[in-house]
N, C-alpha and C positions, 0 to 999 in steps of 0.2 A: 640577324644583322645585314648581313651581305647582300639579303633578300632583300630588305627591308630599303635600304638605298638604291638598289634598282628602280625599286615600285615607285618607290619617290622618284626618281628622275624622268622613270618613262611619262607619269602623270605633269611633273614639271614640263617635260619638251610638248606633253597634250595638249596641256590649258593653253603654253607658249604657241604653238602652232593655231592654235582656236580663235585664241585675240588678234594671230596675224592675218592669216587665214581663210576658215572659218567663219568667223562674226563678221567682217567686211562684207565679206559674198552673203550672205545671210541678209544685214543690214539693203545691200544695193538691190536684192531682189526683192521683198520687200517695195521699197521707193517703190521702181519700174512697177509693181503693180497695182501703190495704189494711185500710180497716175495713171494706168493705163484703166484702170477700173472707172479714174473718173473719168475721162473723155470720155468712155463708153456709156455710160451718164449719162452725161448732154443728150444726148444719141435717144437716150428713151422716152416713149411717152408717158408712161405712169409718173415717171420723176418730176414734168410740167405739169401733169394733172396733180399732182399732191402739192407742191411749189404753189399755184394756183390759185389750189382749193383751199390754204394754210394761210396768202394773203386777202382773199375774200371775207376768207371769217376774220382775219384781224382786222381789215378794212370795215366790215357789218360792227366790230364790237367797238370801235374807237367811237366809229359813227355814233352807234344808238345811244353810248356811253357819253358820248360830248353832248347831242341836245338837250335844251331846254326841257322841264314838266312844268305845263300848266294842267295842276287841278287844282 
């Protein structure tokens, strides 16, 4: 029973340390990675070509579907 109590205290200490130190550090690292990758995405030519092609096809579909048909 004493070993179970010691094990419980050890798990409690690890979880408390996890939420106090490790989890905020992991969240900060993920946020920095997201910010850095989004900044790098702005310098990628393929990203701009993707945006350009999506915008062009959206414009094309809206233009063609809004035309009046004279059958």
